[in-house]
N, C-alpha and C positions, 0 to 999 in steps of 0.2 A: 778251477782253471789258473795257470800261471799268469804272472804279469805279463810276460813277454805275449802270450795268447791273448790277453784281453786288449792289450796294446794293437795287435794286428786285428783283432775283431773290431775295435772302435774305428781303425783306420779303414777299414772295408766298408763299415756303416757310413763313415764321412764320404768315402769315394762315391758311395751309391747315392749319397743324397746330392752330390755335385753332379753325377751323370742324370739323376733325375730332374733336377733344376734345368736341364737344357730342354726339358719338356713342358713341365708344369710350374717352373720358378717364375720369378718375375722379371720376364724376358723384356728386351727393349723391343718397341714398336716396331713391327716390320723386319725384325732381325731372324736369321736362320738358326735353329736350335737343333742339335743332333736328333732329339728325340720329339721335336714339334709335330704335333700332329697324332702322336702315339701316347695319348693321355693317360691309358690305363697302365701302358707298361711303365711310363715315367712316375706315376703316381705310387704304383707298387714298388718301385725302386726306393722313392721317398720314403714309404712306410717302412719298408725292411731296413734301410739305412739307419732311419731314426730308432728303430727298435734295437737294432745291434750296438749303436754308438751310446744309447741309454743303459742297455744291459752291461755292456763293458763298463762304463762309467760307474755305474752304481756298485760293481763289485770290486771296484778299485778305492772305495771310499776309506779303506784302512791301509792304503798302500803309503809309501814314504814320498818325501818332496821329490827328489830326483825322478822317479817314476812318474809323478803326476807332471813334471816340467815335460818329460818326453811326450807323454800323452798330449798336453796341449799342443804342443808344436806339430806331433804327426797329424792330430785330428783337424787340426786348422789347415794345413796345407793344401787337401783337396778342394776347400771351400773358398781359396783365395781367387782363384781365376774362373769359378763358375758363375752363372748367374745368381744374382740375390734371391734369397728366400725368405718369405715370411713377411716381406714389405717391398713398398717401392718408393722409400724415402730417399735411397740414394741418387734417385733420378730428382727429386726436388732439390737436393744439396747440388746435384752438378747444374740444375738451371739456375739455382740462385747464384752459384759461383760464377757461371758463366756472365752474369750481370756485373758482378765485381771485376772479373777480368776485362770487360768492356769498358769499364770506368763510370758504370751506371750505379745508382742508389738501391740497394737490395731491400732497404727499408721502407721505400716510397713505391716500387715497382715489383711486379711478379714476372716470373720466366716468360710469359706469354708476349710481354712487351717487347721483349728481344728477338724470339722466335728461335729458329735454327735447331739443328739435330738435338742439341741437349735439352732443349724445351718439350722436345715432342713427347718424350716419354712420362713427363710429369703428370701426376694425377691432376683431375679437374679441380680439386679444392685447393691446390697449390698454384694453379696456373696464373692467377690474377693477386695472390696474395703476397704481400710483404714477408721478408724472413723473419722469424722469432727468435732467432740465434744471436749470439753475442759477436762482437767484431773479431776476436781471435779466430773462431770458427770460420766466419767468411772469409778472412783475409787467407788463411791457411788453404781452404777449399779453392779460393781464387788463384792461390798459386799453382794448384794441381791442374787448374782449367788452361792457365797459362801455358803450362808444360805440355798437355796433351792436346790443347786446340779443342776442335769441335768433334772429336772422335769418341763416341761414347763408352765403347768398352775400356779403353784406356784410363777414361776419367773416372770411371765408376771403380776400377781397381787401385787408382791413385788415391780416391777418397777412402777406400776399404782400408787401404794402409794406414790412414790416419787413426782408424778405429783400432788397427792392430797394434799400433804404438802405445794406445790408451790400455789395452789389454796386458800389454807387457809392463807397463807402468804400474797396473794393478797388481800383477805377479811380484814385480819388485817389492811393493809397499808391503804386501802379505808376507814375503820372507822376512821383512824387518820388524812386522809387527807380532807375528807368530813364527820365530827362526826354527826351521826344519819341520815345520807342521804340513804334512801331506794333506791333512783334511782342510786348512785353509785354502790349499791350490785347488784342491778337488771342489768344492764349492764355488770359489770365486773366479777361477781361470778354467778349468776343464769341464765345467757345468754346460751341459748341452745348451741351455738357453743362452749361455754366454756365445757359444759356438754359432748358433743360429742367428741369434740377433745382433751380436756386436762383430764378429767375424765375418758371415755370410751377408747378413743385413747390413752392416756397416753403420750404424746407427752413431751418431756424434754423441751419444751418451757414453759411450765406450771411452772416448778422450776425456770426457767431462770426468767420468769416474776414476780414470787412471790419473789424472793431475790431481784430483782432490784426494784420492788415497795416498797418492806421494807426498803431498802436503801433510797429511796427518802422520804418516810415517816419519817424516823428517822432524816434525814437532816433538814425538813421543818417544824417539830412539835415537836421536842426535844430539848429544850434549856439547854443544857449542854456542857462542854467543850469537853466530849468524843464524842458527837453526831458525828461531822463530821468524826472522824475516823471510828466509827462504820458504818456509811452510805457508806464510799468509801470502806470499808471491804466486807460490803454487795453486794454493785453493782460489786466489782471486783469478788466475788464469783459467782454473775450471769453471769458475762462473761465467766468464768472458766466452765460455763455448756455451754452456747451458746455466741458467740462472739457479736451480736448485742447489749446488753447489756452494753456494755462499752460507749455507747453514753450517758448515764446518768451520768458519771463521770464528764462530762463538766459542767452538770448544779448544782451539789453539792454546789459549791461556790457561787451561786445566793441565799443562804439561809443567808448570811450576806450581810448588806449594805455597801457601799463605795468600791472603787476600791482598796484602800490598804488592806484594810481586806480581800477582795477578792483575790488579790494576794497570800497572805499569805495562805488563805484557799486552793486555786489551788494547792500551793506547799506541804501543809499537805496531801490533799486528792492523788496528784501523787505518794507521797512517799507511803503511805499507801496503794496504789493500787500495786504498784512495791513489795512492802515486801510481800503483801498477794499473789500475783501471784508466787513469788519465793518460798514460803514455802508451797504452794499447790502443784506446779509443782514438786518440788523435793521431798515434804513429801509424795505424793502418788507414788512416784516412776516412774511416765508416764513422766516426763519432758516435753519438748518444741515441742514435735512431733507434736502437733494439729497444729501449725502455720503454718505446710506446707500442711495440708491435708483438709483445710477449703472449699475445691470445690470438695472433693472427692465424688464419686458416683452420682453427680448431672446430671439429664437428660439435653441433649442439649435444647430440646424442652420442655418448661413448660406451659402447657395448661392455668393455671391460671394468666400468664405473659401477660400483656397488651403489653409491649415493643416486647414480642416474636411475638405477632400477627403483630405488626407494622413492624418489621424486615422483617417477611417474606412477608408481603404486598409489600414493597418497594423493596424487592430483595437484602437487605443489614443488614443480623440479626447481625452478629458481630460487626457492626458498630452502630447500634442502641443499642445493648445490653451495649457496651462501653459508649456510650453518655447517657445512663440510670445510669450507675454508677458514671460518672461526675455529672449529674444532681442530683443525691443522695447526693454527697459530698457539692453541691452548697446548697442544701437544708438545709443540717445540718449547715453549717455555717450561712447561712440566717437566720435561726430559732433562734440559738443561740443568733445572734445579736439582735434580738428584743424580747428575753425572758422577760425581764424586763417590756415591754409593754403588752404583751400577758399574761404572768404569766409562771414561769418556768415549772410547771407541764403541762399546756396546750402546751407549745412548744415543750417539749420532747415528750409528747404524739404524737403531729404532725409529729416530726422527725420521730418517729419509724413507724407511720402509712405510711408516705411517702416513707421511705425507705424500707418497706416491699413490697410495690408495684412497687419499681423500680428495684429490685434485677433480676438477670436473670433468677432464680427460685423463684415461687411465689406459696405458697400454702394457702389453706383458711384460716387456723389457725394463719398464720403470720399475719394477720391484728390485733390479739388479743395482739401482742407487743405493739401496741399505743392505742387500744380501751379500754385495762384495765386500763390504766393511765389516760385517757381521761374522763372514768367513774367518777372519782374524781371531776372534773370541768365542765362538760357538763351539760347545761340546759336543759329543758324537750324536747324541739324541737329537739336539737343536739342530745341528747341521743336516742330520739325515732328513728331518722334517721340512727344513727350508729346500733341501734338494728335491726332495718328493712334490714340493708345491711348485717348483721349478719345471720339473718334467710334465706335470700336468698342463702348465702354460704352454709347453712346447707343442703339445699334441692339439691344441685348441685353436692353432693358426695354421691355415692350409699352406701349401708351398707358395702359392702365388700371392699370399699376403691377406686372402679374405678369411673372416673368421667362420670357425666350424660351427658354432653356436649361433645363431642367426637371432635377430629381433624378433618378438618383444622381449626376449630372456635378457634384457640388460642387467649387468651386475653379476650374472650367473656363471660365467666362466671364472671369475677371480674368486667369488664363493667357493666354488667347487675345489679350486685350488688350495683354498684356505683350510676347507674341510679335510681334504687328504693327510695336508700338513698336520693338523690337528690330531688325526687318527693316528700317524706314524709318530708324532711326540708322544702320545700316550702309551702306544704299543712298545716302544723302544725301551732300552735299558741304558742307564749312564755307564759310560765306560770308566775303567777305575782311575783313570788320568784326569777326569774333568772335575778337580778340585779348586775352588777359587781361592787364591792366596793374596796375601796383601804384597807379595813381591812382584806379582804380574796384575796390576790394577785394570786390564784391559780383558782379561779372562772371563768369559761368561760362562758359568757352571750350568749344567743342565737343571730345571726345575724338577 
Protein backbone atom coordinates (compact mmCIF):
# COMPACT_ATOMS: atom_id res chain seq x y z
CA UNK A 1 0.00 0.00 0.00
CA UNK A 2 1.36 3.44 -0.92
CA UNK A 3 2.20 6.06 1.67
CA UNK A 4 -0.72 8.22 0.52
CA UNK A 5 -3.20 5.39 1.05
CA UNK A 6 -1.73 4.63 4.45
CA UNK A 7 -2.06 8.29 5.44
CA UNK A 8 -5.72 8.21 4.36
CA UNK A 9 -6.33 4.92 6.19
CA UNK A 10 -4.78 6.27 9.38
CA UNK A 11 -6.78 9.49 9.13
CA UNK A 12 -9.98 7.47 8.68
CA UNK A 13 -9.04 5.42 11.72
CA UNK A 14 -8.45 8.56 13.76
CA UNK A 15 -11.79 9.98 12.59
CA UNK A 16 -13.58 6.78 13.63
CA UNK A 17 -11.93 7.00 17.04
CA UNK A 18 -13.06 10.60 17.39
CA UNK A 19 -16.63 9.72 16.38
CA UNK A 20 -16.70 6.71 18.69
CA UNK A 21 -15.49 8.91 21.53
CA UNK A 22 -18.80 10.81 21.37
CA UNK A 23 -20.45 7.67 22.65
CA UNK A 24 -17.94 5.77 24.78
CA UNK A 25 -15.15 8.26 25.43
CA UNK A 26 -14.54 10.16 28.65
CA UNK A 27 -17.54 12.45 28.16
CA UNK A 28 -18.31 15.36 30.46
CA UNK A 29 -21.00 14.49 33.00
CA UNK A 30 -24.45 15.35 31.77
CA UNK A 31 -23.22 16.34 28.32
CA UNK A 32 -24.74 15.38 25.00
CA UNK A 33 -22.73 13.13 22.73
CA UNK A 34 -23.59 12.25 19.15
CA UNK A 35 -23.46 8.51 19.87
CA UNK A 36 -24.32 8.62 23.56
CA UNK A 37 -26.64 5.72 24.28
CA UNK A 38 -25.39 3.81 21.23
CA UNK A 39 -22.61 2.02 23.08
CA UNK A 40 -22.16 -0.94 20.73
CA UNK A 41 -21.93 1.25 17.63
CA UNK A 42 -19.55 3.72 19.29
CA UNK A 43 -17.34 0.97 20.70
CA UNK A 44 -17.25 -0.74 17.32
CA UNK A 45 -16.09 2.50 15.73
CA UNK A 46 -13.34 2.87 18.31
CA UNK A 47 -12.13 -0.69 17.78
CA UNK A 48 -12.20 -0.35 13.99
CA UNK A 49 -10.58 3.08 14.17
CA UNK A 50 -7.74 1.91 16.40
CA UNK A 51 -7.20 -1.10 14.16
CA UNK A 52 -6.96 1.06 11.03
CA UNK A 53 -4.70 3.58 12.74
CA UNK A 54 -2.40 0.89 14.13
CA UNK A 55 -2.18 -0.93 10.79
CA UNK A 56 -1.38 2.24 8.85
CA UNK A 57 1.20 3.30 11.43
CA UNK A 58 2.93 -0.08 11.51
CA UNK A 59 3.26 -0.20 7.72
CA UNK A 60 4.80 3.29 7.69
CA UNK A 61 7.71 2.35 9.96
CA UNK A 62 10.17 2.60 7.07
CA UNK A 63 8.74 5.88 5.73
CA UNK A 64 10.79 9.06 5.58
CA UNK A 65 10.47 12.03 7.92
CA UNK A 66 8.18 14.24 5.77
CA UNK A 67 5.64 11.41 5.46
CA UNK A 68 5.68 10.78 9.21
CA UNK A 69 5.27 14.50 9.91
CA UNK A 70 2.19 14.58 7.68
CA UNK A 71 0.87 11.46 9.33
CA UNK A 72 1.29 12.97 12.79
CA UNK A 73 -0.66 16.08 11.84
CA UNK A 74 -3.41 14.34 9.87
CA UNK A 75 -3.97 11.67 12.50
CA UNK A 76 -4.04 14.20 15.33
CA UNK A 77 -6.57 16.61 13.84
CA UNK A 78 -9.74 14.50 14.29
CA UNK A 79 -8.87 13.89 17.95
CA UNK A 80 -8.36 17.52 18.92
CA UNK A 81 -12.03 18.46 19.33
CA UNK A 82 -13.43 15.04 20.24
CA UNK A 83 -14.06 13.89 23.83
CA UNK A 84 -10.94 12.52 25.57
CA UNK A 85 -10.06 8.86 25.10
CA UNK A 86 -8.45 6.57 27.62
CA UNK A 87 -8.53 8.82 30.68
CA UNK A 88 -10.45 11.51 32.56
CA UNK A 89 -7.31 13.33 33.69
CA UNK A 90 -8.17 16.38 31.57
CA UNK A 91 -11.09 17.01 33.92
CA UNK A 92 -8.78 16.90 36.94
CA UNK A 93 -6.46 19.39 35.23
CA UNK A 94 -9.42 21.69 34.55
CA UNK A 95 -10.64 21.48 38.14
CA UNK A 96 -7.17 22.26 39.51
CA UNK A 97 -6.72 25.07 36.99
CA UNK A 98 -10.02 26.58 38.13
CA UNK A 99 -8.55 26.87 41.62
CA UNK A 100 -5.56 28.76 40.24
CA UNK A 101 -7.79 31.03 38.17
CA UNK A 102 -9.84 31.78 41.28
CA UNK A 103 -6.75 32.71 43.30
CA UNK A 104 -6.96 29.59 45.48
CA UNK A 105 -4.05 27.32 46.43
CA UNK A 106 -4.17 24.05 44.42
CA UNK A 107 -1.54 22.55 46.75
CA UNK A 108 -3.83 22.68 49.78
CA UNK A 109 -7.28 22.29 48.22
CA UNK A 110 -9.00 19.95 45.79
CA UNK A 111 -11.40 20.95 42.99
CA UNK A 112 -14.43 20.07 45.15
CA UNK A 113 -13.67 22.99 47.46
CA UNK A 114 -14.43 25.40 44.63
CA UNK A 115 -17.18 23.46 42.90
CA UNK A 116 -18.67 24.61 39.63
CA UNK A 117 -18.87 23.01 36.18
CA UNK A 118 -15.14 22.32 35.92
CA UNK A 119 -15.12 20.34 39.16
CA UNK A 120 -18.15 18.25 38.24
CA UNK A 121 -16.30 15.93 35.86
CA UNK A 122 -13.31 15.30 38.13
CA UNK A 123 -12.89 11.70 39.31
CA UNK A 124 -13.59 11.04 42.95
CA UNK A 125 -9.95 10.33 43.76
CA UNK A 126 -9.00 13.87 42.68
CA UNK A 127 -11.99 15.80 44.02
CA UNK A 128 -10.44 16.52 47.41
CA UNK A 129 -6.79 15.92 46.55
CA UNK A 130 -4.24 18.71 46.08
CA UNK A 131 -2.47 18.91 42.74
CA UNK A 132 0.77 16.88 42.40
CA UNK A 133 2.03 18.93 39.45
CA UNK A 134 4.62 21.66 39.20
CA UNK A 135 3.85 25.39 39.23
CA UNK A 136 4.57 25.89 35.53
CA UNK A 137 1.85 23.45 34.55
CA UNK A 138 -0.72 24.85 36.96
CA UNK A 139 0.05 28.41 35.91
CA UNK A 140 -0.38 27.55 32.22
CA UNK A 141 -3.55 25.58 32.94
CA UNK A 142 -4.82 28.52 34.99
CA UNK A 143 -4.28 30.81 31.99
CA UNK A 144 -6.39 28.46 29.87
CA UNK A 145 -9.26 28.50 32.36
CA UNK A 146 -9.06 32.26 32.76
CA UNK A 147 -9.54 32.44 28.99
CA UNK A 148 -12.32 29.86 28.69
CA UNK A 149 -14.14 30.54 31.95
CA UNK A 150 -16.34 27.78 33.36
CA UNK A 151 -17.06 26.29 29.94
CA UNK A 152 -15.94 22.67 30.09
CA UNK A 153 -15.37 21.80 26.43
CA UNK A 154 -13.28 24.91 25.55
CA UNK A 155 -11.24 24.36 28.73
CA UNK A 156 -10.51 20.74 27.76
CA UNK A 157 -9.50 21.76 24.24
CA UNK A 158 -7.26 24.52 25.58
CA UNK A 159 -5.54 22.13 27.97
CA UNK A 160 -5.17 19.60 25.20
CA UNK A 161 -3.41 22.23 23.08
CA UNK A 162 -0.73 22.49 25.78
CA UNK A 163 -0.13 18.77 25.29
CA UNK A 164 0.01 19.23 21.52
CA UNK A 165 2.72 21.87 22.01
CA UNK A 166 4.64 19.22 23.94
CA UNK A 167 4.27 16.72 21.09
CA UNK A 168 5.45 19.35 18.61
CA UNK A 169 8.51 20.06 20.78
CA UNK A 170 9.25 16.33 20.88
CA UNK A 171 9.09 16.18 17.10
CA UNK A 172 11.47 19.15 16.81
CA UNK A 173 13.88 17.55 19.27
CA UNK A 174 13.85 14.21 17.43
CA UNK A 175 14.60 15.93 14.15
CA UNK A 176 17.61 17.58 15.85
CA UNK A 177 18.85 14.41 17.54
CA UNK A 178 18.21 12.13 14.56
CA UNK A 179 18.24 14.39 11.46
CA UNK A 180 16.01 13.10 8.68
CA UNK A 181 15.07 9.95 10.61
CA UNK A 182 11.55 8.86 9.82
CA UNK A 183 11.95 6.07 12.34
CA UNK A 184 12.40 8.55 15.21
CA UNK A 185 9.18 10.37 14.28
CA UNK A 186 7.42 7.06 13.72
CA UNK A 187 8.07 5.90 17.27
CA UNK A 188 8.14 9.20 19.15
CA UNK A 189 5.39 11.28 17.52
CA UNK A 190 3.12 9.31 15.15
CA UNK A 191 2.89 6.45 17.66
CA UNK A 192 -0.78 5.54 18.43
CA UNK A 193 0.05 5.61 22.15
CA UNK A 194 1.13 9.24 21.71
CA UNK A 195 -2.03 10.05 19.74
CA UNK A 196 -4.36 8.39 22.23
CA UNK A 197 -2.84 9.57 25.49
CA UNK A 198 -0.92 12.74 24.65
CA UNK A 199 -3.15 14.24 21.92
CA UNK A 200 -6.60 12.87 22.78
CA UNK A 201 -6.02 12.24 26.49
CA UNK A 202 -4.17 15.54 26.83
CA UNK A 203 -1.85 14.32 29.57
CA UNK A 204 0.58 16.93 30.85
CA UNK A 205 3.33 14.30 30.46
CA UNK A 206 3.34 15.44 26.81
CA UNK A 207 4.50 18.94 27.73
CA UNK A 208 7.00 17.52 30.21
CA UNK A 209 8.48 15.20 27.58
CA UNK A 210 8.53 17.92 24.92
CA UNK A 211 10.37 20.46 27.08
CA UNK A 212 12.79 17.81 28.33
CA UNK A 213 13.52 16.47 24.83
CA UNK A 214 14.03 20.01 23.55
CA UNK A 215 16.53 20.66 26.34
CA UNK A 216 18.42 17.47 25.54
CA UNK A 217 18.45 18.35 21.84
CA UNK A 218 19.82 21.82 22.51
CA UNK A 219 22.55 20.44 24.76
CA UNK A 220 23.76 17.81 22.29
CA UNK A 221 23.23 19.52 18.94
CA UNK A 222 23.73 23.25 19.47
CA UNK A 223 27.37 24.27 19.71
CA UNK A 224 27.18 27.68 21.35
CA UNK A 225 28.09 29.15 24.74
CA UNK A 226 24.46 29.65 25.68
CA UNK A 227 23.38 26.11 24.76
CA UNK A 228 23.97 24.53 28.18
CA UNK A 229 22.13 27.32 29.98
CA UNK A 230 19.18 27.08 27.59
CA UNK A 231 19.16 23.28 27.87
CA UNK A 232 19.20 23.34 31.67
CA UNK A 233 16.41 25.93 31.71
CA UNK A 234 14.25 23.81 29.38
CA UNK A 235 14.79 20.64 31.41
CA UNK A 236 13.96 22.50 34.61
CA UNK A 237 10.79 23.87 33.06
CA UNK A 238 9.89 20.28 32.16
CA UNK A 239 10.40 19.24 35.78
CA UNK A 240 8.20 22.15 36.85
CA UNK A 241 5.45 20.44 34.87
CA UNK A 242 6.17 16.94 36.24
CA UNK A 243 9.15 15.92 38.35
CA UNK A 244 10.55 12.88 36.42
CA UNK A 245 12.11 15.17 33.81
CA UNK A 246 14.70 16.28 36.37
CA UNK A 247 16.65 13.09 35.55
CA UNK A 248 17.74 14.71 32.28
CA UNK A 249 19.62 17.42 34.16
CA UNK A 250 22.31 14.93 35.20
CA UNK A 251 23.02 14.07 31.54
CA UNK A 252 23.48 17.57 30.17
CA UNK A 253 27.18 17.84 31.20
CA UNK A 254 27.83 14.78 29.02
CA UNK A 255 27.55 17.10 26.04
CA UNK A 256 31.14 18.27 26.67
CA UNK A 257 34.26 16.05 26.75
CA UNK A 258 36.66 15.81 29.68
CA UNK A 259 35.99 15.64 33.39
CA UNK A 260 37.01 19.23 34.21
CA UNK A 261 34.73 20.78 31.57
CA UNK A 262 31.98 18.46 32.78
CA UNK A 263 32.37 19.63 36.35
CA UNK A 264 32.07 23.22 35.18
CA UNK A 265 29.08 22.27 33.03
CA UNK A 266 27.43 20.58 36.01
CA UNK A 267 27.85 23.74 38.09
CA UNK A 268 26.37 25.88 35.31
CA UNK A 269 23.47 23.47 34.76
CA UNK A 270 22.76 23.27 38.49
CA UNK A 271 22.85 27.03 38.95
CA UNK A 272 20.60 27.55 35.93
CA UNK A 273 18.14 24.98 37.24
CA UNK A 274 18.03 26.63 40.67
CA UNK A 275 17.47 30.11 39.22
CA UNK A 276 14.79 28.82 36.84
CA UNK A 277 12.95 26.98 39.61
CA UNK A 278 13.03 30.02 41.91
CA UNK A 279 11.86 32.42 39.20
CA UNK A 280 8.99 30.16 38.07
CA UNK A 281 7.89 29.14 41.57
CA UNK A 282 7.70 32.70 42.84
CA UNK A 283 6.83 34.32 39.51
CA UNK A 284 3.71 32.21 39.16
CA UNK A 285 2.73 32.93 42.76
CA UNK A 286 2.36 29.20 43.45
CA UNK A 287 5.53 28.70 45.46
CA UNK A 288 6.98 25.36 46.51
CA UNK A 289 3.84 23.62 47.77
CA UNK A 290 4.09 21.01 45.02
CA UNK A 291 7.12 19.42 46.70
CA UNK A 292 4.80 18.18 49.43
CA UNK A 293 2.03 16.87 47.18
CA UNK A 294 3.90 14.65 44.73
CA UNK A 295 2.04 11.52 45.83
CA UNK A 296 -1.35 13.22 46.20
CA UNK A 297 -4.35 11.35 44.87
CA UNK A 298 -2.45 8.22 43.89
CA UNK A 299 -4.18 4.90 44.13
CA UNK A 300 -2.60 2.41 46.50
CA UNK A 301 -3.05 -0.38 43.96
CA UNK A 302 -1.94 0.39 40.41
CA UNK A 303 -3.11 -2.14 37.84
CA UNK A 304 -0.21 -1.47 35.44
CA UNK A 305 2.45 -1.74 38.15
CA UNK A 306 4.39 -5.04 38.00
CA UNK A 307 5.70 -4.39 41.51
CA UNK A 308 2.17 -4.07 42.83
CA UNK A 309 1.40 -7.49 41.41
CA UNK A 310 4.57 -8.94 42.93
CA UNK A 311 3.91 -7.29 46.29
CA UNK A 312 0.40 -8.69 46.45
CA UNK A 313 1.60 -12.13 45.37
CA UNK A 314 4.18 -12.35 48.18
CA UNK A 315 2.03 -10.56 50.74
CA UNK A 316 4.50 -7.69 51.25
CA UNK A 317 3.18 -4.82 49.14
CA UNK A 318 4.79 -1.93 51.02
CA UNK A 319 8.19 -3.63 51.17
CA UNK A 320 8.16 -4.47 47.45
CA UNK A 321 7.12 -0.95 46.46
CA UNK A 322 9.88 0.50 48.66
CA UNK A 323 12.37 -1.89 47.10
CA UNK A 324 11.18 -0.71 43.68
CA UNK A 325 12.01 2.89 44.55
CA UNK A 326 15.48 1.82 45.72
CA UNK A 327 15.97 -0.17 42.53
CA UNK A 328 14.91 2.86 40.48
CA UNK A 329 17.52 4.99 42.26
CA UNK A 330 20.22 2.39 41.63
CA UNK A 331 19.18 2.16 37.99
CA UNK A 332 19.53 5.92 37.61
CA UNK A 333 23.03 5.90 39.09
CA UNK A 334 24.14 2.83 37.14
CA UNK A 335 23.00 4.15 33.76
CA UNK A 336 24.58 7.53 34.44
CA UNK A 337 27.91 5.80 35.08
CA UNK A 338 27.81 3.97 31.74
CA UNK A 339 26.32 6.88 29.76
CA UNK A 340 29.51 7.45 27.77
CA UNK A 341 29.53 3.86 26.57
CA UNK A 342 25.81 3.61 25.82
CA UNK A 343 25.39 7.16 24.59
CA UNK A 344 23.79 9.80 26.82
CA UNK A 345 20.42 9.91 25.04
CA UNK A 346 20.21 6.12 25.08
CA UNK A 347 21.09 5.99 28.78
CA UNK A 348 18.62 8.73 29.67
CA UNK A 349 15.85 7.04 27.70
CA UNK A 350 16.47 3.74 29.48
CA UNK A 351 16.55 5.57 32.81
CA UNK A 352 13.15 7.13 32.27
CA UNK A 353 11.66 3.93 30.87
CA UNK A 354 12.95 1.93 33.84
CA UNK A 355 11.77 4.49 36.38
CA UNK A 356 8.32 4.64 34.78
CA UNK A 357 7.93 0.90 35.37
CA UNK A 358 9.35 0.82 38.90
CA UNK A 359 7.21 3.54 40.45
CA UNK A 360 4.37 2.54 42.81
CA UNK A 361 1.93 3.95 40.24
CA UNK A 362 2.34 3.01 36.58
CA UNK A 363 0.13 4.33 33.80
CA UNK A 364 0.37 3.13 30.18
CA UNK A 365 1.47 6.54 28.89
CA UNK A 366 4.33 6.72 31.44
CA UNK A 367 6.46 4.53 29.17
CA UNK A 368 6.49 7.41 26.70
CA UNK A 369 8.84 9.30 29.04
CA UNK A 370 11.60 7.02 27.86
CA UNK A 371 10.25 5.81 24.52
CA UNK A 372 10.10 9.32 23.06
CA UNK A 373 13.83 9.77 23.77
CA UNK A 374 14.79 6.25 22.74
CA UNK A 375 13.09 6.99 19.42
CA UNK A 376 16.09 9.18 18.56
CA UNK A 377 18.61 6.35 18.96
CA UNK A 378 16.76 3.07 18.40
CA UNK A 379 17.66 0.84 15.50
CA UNK A 380 14.94 -0.73 13.37
CA UNK A 381 14.52 -3.85 15.48
CA UNK A 382 14.55 -2.00 18.81
CA UNK A 383 12.07 0.57 17.46
CA UNK A 384 9.74 -2.18 16.25
CA UNK A 385 9.89 -3.86 19.65
CA UNK A 386 9.12 -0.65 21.52
CA UNK A 387 6.36 0.14 19.04
CA UNK A 388 4.78 -3.28 19.48
CA UNK A 389 4.76 -2.84 23.25
CA UNK A 390 3.08 0.55 22.82
CA UNK A 391 0.36 -0.99 20.64
CA UNK A 392 -0.41 -3.55 23.33
CA UNK A 393 -0.76 -0.77 25.89
CA UNK A 394 -3.16 1.04 23.51
CA UNK A 395 -5.63 -1.83 23.46
CA UNK A 396 -5.52 -2.50 27.21
CA UNK A 397 -7.31 0.74 28.11
CA UNK A 398 -10.96 1.18 27.10
CA UNK A 399 -12.07 4.44 25.44
CA UNK A 400 -13.64 5.66 28.71
CA UNK A 401 -10.39 5.06 30.61
CA UNK A 402 -11.40 1.81 32.27
CA UNK A 403 -8.72 -0.89 32.22
CA UNK A 404 -9.51 -3.88 30.01
CA UNK A 405 -7.64 -6.30 32.29
CA UNK A 406 -9.11 -6.07 35.76
CA UNK A 407 -7.93 -6.82 39.32
CA UNK A 408 -6.53 -9.01 40.73
CA UNK A 409 -4.28 -9.21 37.66
CA UNK A 410 -2.04 -6.35 38.81
CA UNK A 411 1.00 -5.84 36.63
CA UNK A 412 -0.22 -8.26 33.96
CA UNK A 413 -0.96 -5.56 31.32
CA UNK A 414 2.57 -4.18 31.48
CA UNK A 415 4.13 -7.63 31.55
CA UNK A 416 2.06 -8.58 28.50
CA UNK A 417 3.30 -5.49 26.64
CA UNK A 418 6.86 -6.35 27.64
CA UNK A 419 6.48 -9.93 26.47
CA UNK A 420 5.22 -8.82 23.05
CA UNK A 421 8.06 -6.30 22.75
CA UNK A 422 10.61 -9.00 23.63
CA UNK A 423 9.11 -11.39 21.08
CA UNK A 424 9.30 -8.78 18.31
CA UNK A 425 12.87 -7.95 19.30
CA UNK A 426 13.89 -11.60 19.01
CA UNK A 427 12.06 -12.13 15.74
CA UNK A 428 13.22 -8.98 14.00
CA UNK A 429 16.26 -8.47 11.86
CA UNK A 430 18.66 -5.57 12.22
CA UNK A 431 18.55 -3.18 9.27
CA UNK A 432 21.74 -2.49 7.35
CA UNK A 433 21.98 1.08 8.59
CA UNK A 434 21.84 0.36 12.31
CA UNK A 435 25.55 0.47 13.07
CA UNK A 436 26.91 2.31 16.09
CA UNK A 437 29.66 4.77 15.22
CA UNK A 438 31.81 7.10 17.21
CA UNK A 439 30.59 10.01 15.10
CA UNK A 440 27.11 9.57 16.50
CA UNK A 441 27.38 8.81 20.24
CA UNK A 442 23.60 8.82 20.61
CA UNK A 443 22.97 5.94 18.21
CA UNK A 444 21.55 2.79 19.75
CA UNK A 445 22.38 -0.16 17.52
CA UNK A 446 20.22 -3.24 17.68
CA UNK A 447 21.45 -5.93 20.08
